[in-house]
C-alpha positions in Angstrom: -41.4 -45.8 17.9 -39.3 -44.7 20.9 -36.1 -46.7 21.3 -34.8 -47.0 24.9 -31.3 -47.8 26.2 -32.8 -50.8 28.0 -34.0 -52.4 24.7 -32.5 -55.3 22.9 -30.8 -54.0 19.8 -31.2 -55.9 16.6 -29.2 -54.6 13.6 -32.2 -52.6 12.4 -32.9 -51.0 15.8 -29.2 -50.3 16.4 -28.8 -48.6 13.0 -32.0 -46.5 13.6 -30.6 -45.4 17.0 -27.1 -44.4 15.8 -28.1 -42.9 12.4 -29.1 -39.6 14.0 -25.7 -39.4 15.7 -23.9 -40.0 12.4 -26.0 -37.3 10.6 -25.5 -35.0 13.6 -21.7 -35.2 13.4 -21.9 -34.5 9.7 -24.1 -31.4 10.3 -21.8 -30.2 13.0 -18.8 -30.6 10.6 -20.6 -28.7 7.9 -19.5 -25.5 9.5 -15.9 -25.7 8.3 -16.8 -27.4 5.1 -19.3 -24.8 4.0 -17.0 -22.0 5.0 -14.2 -23.6 3.0 -16.4 -24.1 -0.1 -17.6 -20.5 -0.2 -14.2 -19.0 0.7 -12.2 -21.0 -1.8 -14.6 -20.3 -4.6 -15.7 -16.7 -3.9 -12.9 -15.1 -1.7 -9.6 -16.5 -2.7 -6.8 -19.0 -2.0 -5.1 -17.0 0.8 -8.2 -16.7 3.0 -8.9 -20.4 2.3 -5.4 -21.2 3.5 -6.0 -19.0 6.5 -9.1 -20.9 7.8 -7.3 -24.2 7.2 -4.3 -23.0 9.2 -6.3 -21.6 12.2 -9.2 -23.9 12.4 -7.3 -26.7 14.1 -6.7 -24.2 17.0 -10.5 -23.6 17.3 -11.2 -27.3 17.2 -8.6 -27.9 19.9 -10.6 -25.6 22.2 -13.8 -27.3 21.2 -12.5 -30.6 22.5 -13.6 -29.5 26.0 -17.2 -30.3 24.9 -16.2 -33.7 23.6 -14.4 -34.6 26.8 -17.2 -33.5 29.2 -19.9 -34.9 26.9 -18.5 -38.4 26.3 -17.1 -38.9 29.7 -20.1 -37.4 31.5 -22.7 -39.2 29.4 -21.0 -42.5 30.3 -21.3 -41.7 34.0 -24.9 -40.5 33.6 -26.0 -43.5 31.5 -24.4 -45.9 34.0 -26.2 -44.2 36.8 -29.5 -44.4 35.0 -28.8 -48.1 34.4 -28.3 -48.5 38.2 -31.8 -47.1 38.7 -30.8 -43.8 40.2 -32.5 -41.1 38.0 -32.3 -38.2 40.6 -28.6 -38.7 41.0 -28.1 -39.0 37.3 -29.8 -35.6 36.8 -27.6 -34.0 39.4 -24.5 -35.3 37.7 -25.9 -34.1 34.3 -26.6 -30.6 35.6 -23.2 -30.2 37.3 -21.4 -31.2 34.1 -23.4 -28.7 32.0 -22.8 -25.8 34.5 -19.1 -26.5 34.9 -18.5 -26.8 31.1 -20.3 -23.5 30.5 -18.2 -21.7 33.1 -14.9 -23.0 31.9 -15.8 -22.5 28.2 -16.4 -18.8 28.8 -13.0 -18.5 30.5 -11.1 -20.3 27.8 -12.8 -18.3 25.1 -11.7 -15.0 26.6 -8.1 -16.3 26.8 -8.3 -17.5 23.1 -9.7 -14.2 21.9 -6.8 -12.3 23.5 -3.9 -14.5 22.5 -4.9 -15.7 19.0 -2.6 -13.3 17.2 0.6 -14.6 18.8 -0.7 -18.2 18.3 -1.2 -17.5 14.6 2.3 -16.1 14.3 3.8 -19.2 15.9 1.9 -21.3 13.3 3.8 -19.4 10.6 1.2 -16.8 9.5 2.3 -13.4 8.5 1.1 -10.4 6.5 -2.4 -10.8 5.0 -2.6 -14.5 6.0 -2.0 -13.5 9.6 -4.7 -10.8 9.5 -7.2 -13.3 8.0 -6.4 -15.9 10.7 -7.0 -13.4 13.5 -10.2 -12.0 12.1 -11.8 -15.4 11.5 -10.7 -16.8 14.9 -11.8 -13.9 17.0 -15.3 -13.9 15.6 -15.6 -17.6 16.4 -14.2 -17.2 19.9 -17.2 -15.0 20.6 -19.5 -18.0 19.9 -17.0 -20.7 21.3 -19.0 -21.4 24.6 -22.0 -22.3 22.5 -19.9 -24.5 20.2 -18.5 -26.3 23.2 -22.0 -26.8 24.6 -23.1 -28.1 21.2 -20.5 -30.9 21.4 -21.4 -31.6 25.0 -25.1 -32.0 24.3 -24.6 -34.3 21.3 -23.7 -37.0 23.8 -26.3 -36.1 26.4 -29.1 -36.1 23.9 -28.3 -39.7 23.2 -28.2 -40.6 26.9 -31.6 -38.8 27.1 -32.9 -41.2 24.4 -33.4 -38.2 22.1 -30.9 -38.6 19.2 -33.6 -37.6 16.7 -34.2 -34.2 18.4 -30.4 -33.6 18.4 -30.3 -34.4 14.7 -33.1 -31.9 13.9 -31.4 -29.2 15.9 -28.0 -29.7 14.2 -29.7 -29.7 10.8 -31.3 -26.3 11.6 -27.9 -25.0 12.8 -26.1 -26.4 9.7 -28.7 -24.9 7.3 -28.4 -21.6 9.1 -24.7 -21.6 8.6 -25.0 -22.5 4.9 -27.7 -19.9 4.1 -25.8 -17.1 5.9 -22.6 -18.2 4.1 -24.3 -17.8 0.8 -25.8 -14.4 1.7 -22.7 -12.9 3.5 -20.2 -14.2 0.9 -21.8 -14.8 -2.4 -24.5 -12.1 -2.3 -23.0 -9.5 0.0 -19.2 -9.0 0.0 -18.4 -9.6 3.6 -15.8 -12.2 2.7 -14.0 -14.0 5.6 -15.8 -12.1 8.3 -19.1 -13.1 6.7 -18.1 -16.8 6.8 -17.1 -16.5 10.5 -20.4 -14.8 11.4 -22.4 -17.5 9.6 -20.6 -20.2 11.5 -21.1 -18.4 14.8 -24.8 -18.1 14.2 -25.1 -21.8 13.6 -23.1 -22.6 16.7 -25.3 -20.3 18.9 -28.4 -22.2 17.7 -26.8 -25.6 18.4 -25.6 -24.6 21.9 -28.3 -22.5 23.4 -31.5 -24.4 22.4 -30.5 -27.6 24.4 -30.2 -25.5 27.6 -33.7 -24.2 27.1 -35.0 -27.8 26.3 -33.4 -29.5 29.3 -34.2 -26.6 31.7 -38.0 -27.4 31.2 -40.1 -30.5 31.6 -39.4 -32.8 28.7 -40.0 -36.4 27.6 -36.5 -37.6 28.4 -34.9 -39.0 31.5 -32.7 -35.9 31.9 -33.4 -32.4 33.1 -31.3 -29.5 34.4 -31.8 -29.2 38.2 -29.9 -27.7 41.1 -26.5 -29.3 41.5 -23.9 -29.4 44.2 -20.3 -29.3 43.4 -18.9 -32.8 43.2 -15.2 -32.8 42.4 -15.1 -36.6 42.1 -17.8 -36.7 39.4 -16.1 -33.8 37.4 -12.7 -35.5 37.7 -14.1 -38.9 36.7 -15.9 -37.4 33.7 -12.8 -35.6 32.6 -10.6 -38.7 33.0 -13.2 -40.9 31.4 -13.7 -38.5 28.5 -10.0 -37.7 28.1 -9.6 -40.1 25.3 -12.1 -38.2 23.1 -10.4 -35.0 24.1 -7.0 -36.5 23.3 -8.4 -37.7 19.9 -9.6 -34.2 18.9 -6.8 -32.2 20.5 -4.2 -34.5 19.0 -5.9 -34.2 15.6 -5.6 -30.4 15.8 -1.9 -30.7 16.8 -1.2 -33.2 14.1 -3.0 -31.0 11.5 -0.6 -28.2 12.5 2.3 -30.5 12.0 1.0 -31.7 8.6 0.7 -28.0 7.5 4.3 -27.4 8.5 5.5 -30.3 6.5 3.3 -29.4 3.5 4.5 -25.8 3.6 8.1 -27.0 3.3 7.4 -29.5 0.5 4.6 -28.0 -1.5 3.9 -24.5 -0.2 0.5 -22.9 0.0 -0.9 -25.4 -2.4 0.0 -28.2 -0.1 -1.9 -26.6 2.8 -4.9 -26.0 0.6 -4.8 -29.6 -0.6 -4.6 -31.0 2.9 -7.6 -28.8 3.9 -9.7 -30.2 1.1 -8.8 -33.8 2.1 -9.8 -33.0 5.6 -13.2 -31.7 4.5 -13.9 -35.0 2.7 -12.4 -37.0 5.5 -14.8 -35.3 8.0 -17.8 -36.6 6.1 -16.5 -40.2 6.0 -15.1 -40.0 9.5 -18.5 -39.0 10.8 -19.8 -42.5 10.1 -17.3 -44.0 12.6 -17.5 -41.2 15.1 -21.3 -41.0 15.0 -21.6 -44.7 15.4 -19.2 -44.7 18.3 -21.0 -41.8 20.1 -24.4 -43.2 19.3 -23.7 -46.7 20.6 -21.7 -45.7 23.7 -24.6 -44.9 26.0 -26.1 -48.3 25.1 -22.9 -50.0 26.2 -22.7 -47.9 29.4 -26.4 -48.6 30.3 -26.0 -52.4 30.0 -22.7 -52.3 31.7 -24.3 -50.6 34.7 -27.2 -53.0 34.6 -24.7 -56.0 34.4 -26.5 -57.3 31.3 -23.6 -59.2 29.8 -25.7 -60.8 27.0 -26.5 -57.4 25.5 -22.8 -56.3 25.9 -21.8 -59.4 23.8 -24.4 -58.6 21.3 -23.3 -55.0 20.9 -19.7 -56.0 20.6 -20.3 -58.6 17.9 -22.6 -56.4 15.9 -20.2 -53.4 16.1 -17.3 -55.4 14.7 -19.4 -56.6 11.7 -20.8 -53.2 11.0 -17.4 -51.5 11.1 -15.9 -54.1 8.8 -18.6 -53.6 6.2 -18.6 -49.8 6.4 -14.8 -49.6 6.2 -14.6 -51.7 3.0 -17.4 -49.6 1.4 -15.8 -46.3 2.3 -12.4 -47.3 0.9 -13.9 -48.5 -2.4 -16.1 -45.4 -2.7 -13.2 -43.1 -1.9 -11.1 -44.5 -4.7 -13.9 -44.2 -7.2 -15.1 -40.7 -6.4 -11.9 -39.0 -5.2 -11.6 -36.6 -8.1 -15.2 -35.5 -8.3 -15.3 -34.8 -4.6 -12.2 -32.6 -4.5 -13.3 -30.7 -7.6 -16.0 -29.1 -5.5 -13.2 -27.1 -3.8 -10.4 -27.0 -6.3 -11.9 -26.9 -9.8 -10.4 -23.4 -10.4 -6.8 -24.6 -10.1 -5.8 -27.7 -12.2 -2.5 -28.2 -10.3 -4.1 -28.1 -6.9 -6.9 -30.4 -8.2 -4.3 -33.0 -9.3 -2.4 -32.8 -6.1 -5.5 -33.1 -3.9 -7.1 -36.0 -5.8 -3.9 -38.0 -5.8 -3.3 -37.4 -2.1 -6.9 -38.4 -1.2 -6.7 -41.7 -3.0 -3.6 -42.6 -0.8 -5.1 -41.1 2.4 -8.4 -43.1 1.9 -6.7 -46.4 2.5 -6.8 -45.5 6.2 -10.6 -45.8 6.4 -10.5 -49.6 6.8 -8.6 -49.7 10.1 -9.8 -46.3 11.2 -13.3 -47.3 12.2 -12.1 -50.0 14.6 -9.7 -47.6 16.3 -12.3 -44.8 16.8 -14.9 -47.3 18.1 -12.4 -49.2 20.3 -11.5 -46.0 22.2 -15.2 -45.0 22.6 -16.1 -48.6 23.6 -13.7 -48.4 26.6 -15.0 -45.0 27.5 -18.5 -46.4 27.6 -17.2 -49.1 30.0 -15.9 -46.3 32.2 -12.3 -47.3 31.5 -10.8 -43.9 30.6 -7.2 -45.1 30.9 -7.4 -47.7 28.2 -9.5 -45.4 26.0 -7.0 -42.5 26.4 -4.1 -44.8 25.7 -5.6 -45.9 22.4 -6.4 -42.3 21.4 -3.1 -40.9 22.5 -1.1 -43.4 20.5 -3.4 -43.3 17.5 -3.9 -39.6 17.1 -0.6 -38.2 18.4 2.4 -40.5 19.0 2.1 -42.7 15.9 1.1 -39.8 13.6 4.0 -37.6 14.7 6.5 -40.4 14.2 5.2 -41.3 10.7 4.6 -37.8 9.4 8.2 -36.9 10.4 9.8 -40.0 8.8 7.7 -41.1 5.7 8.1 -37.8 3.8 11.9 -38.2 4.0 11.5 -41.4 2.1 8.5 -40.8 -0.1 8.2 -37.0 -0.4 4.6 -35.6 -0.4 3.2 -39.1 -0.9 4.7 -39.9 2.5 2.5 -37.3 4.1 -0.7 -38.8 2.6 0.4 -42.3 3.6 1.3 -41.3 7.1 -2.3 -41.6 8.3 -2.5 -45.1 6.9 0.6 -46.2 8.7 -0.6 -44.6 12.0 -4.0 -46.3 11.8 -2.4 -49.7 11.2 -0.1 -49.3 14.2 -3.1 -48.2 16.3 -5.2 -51.2 15.1 -2.6 -53.5 16.7 -3.0 -51.7 20.0 -6.8 -51.6 19.9 -7.0 -55.4 19.1 -4.6 -56.1 22.0 -6.7 -54.2 24.5 -9.9 -55.8 23.3 -8.4 -59.3 23.8 -6.8 -58.6 27.2 -10.0 -57.0 28.7 -12.6 -59.3 27.3 -12.9 -61.5 30.4 -13.0 -58.5 32.8 -16.0 -56.9 31.0 -17.5 -60.1 29.5 -18.3 -58.6 26.1 -16.8 -61.5 24.2 
């Protein structure tokens, strides 16, 4: 049964609509997780540390797709809600073409300058060579990776989240199978891992262009588009919160690695990398729900259907509360078995990682509200509030706590930094939701 943005969303219908987005985020995130698994178990600790050190840089570049996708889909969905499908398709096409052009340019720049970037991050010797090798291969597929993130949001706006999920599953399986073949069967090591990831990204980024360029059963199709600086600026401004979220996460990851190197050395960086792998899976629930529900909010905001806005707001708060509690309890129970997947070969690293994850996992309860709150205001086309929440949550608060708590608590202070930052961010998110409720009439 086809679910449309104009529908009334019960809990069952809402969960059916956002589930593909959640699974889609997990599949996209599998790239780094699968690479990490095979490299840590078949190649060695130094290459494993290398991908953990350089991957935040690659993700920082990929935030372009998040920004254009979330900000652009809000504009396109709102325009569809206003009953202007032709204009919506022109906006959609413009955003795709502009993103592709800029992604090619930034990928060339990254390929050229990745070595000095890795040196600044503290890499040298074999670690430096591994960082450069892995990153340069992935910069070749970076335009497709950026488009993959872009189309994740537009598939939802096109009422085709299920198709997006299938595509990302295929891309993820391609990456996993090639990782096994190029690392475990044939000794291509780190280069094989990068090539496998690049293959998956190419599938995820190129197929949507083919799909939307032809007649399809969705409201969106690639057409001729005139340059519209206002739409591009609006999409960038509106989606800046998602870019800030992911870009800040990359910057903060680099800072965490610096702190861990000084306190625990290479083991600390490896432990943080494993915790981030597990965090990606759990975080996908919040991020996937936020991305999946945002076009619904944008559509009904454009249609001035305040009853549906109130319903979405209420249901979202309940679902996020329940999922947050479940994730915290689950994390405390299965922390050690999860991290053993990556660290069973080193008892000291295993103990450090399991202990760190149990502290880190406390952040899952407030985290969902903050991620959704930022996306909610993006969907309402209020990029300023959304960006403010994201900027404080993912950069300002995290920098403050990760620089101060380790002084008081040592390495435990690093794991608890995310908890403190999320609690501070929750106060900001709640404040904005209370202040803006009358303007948007969602409560």
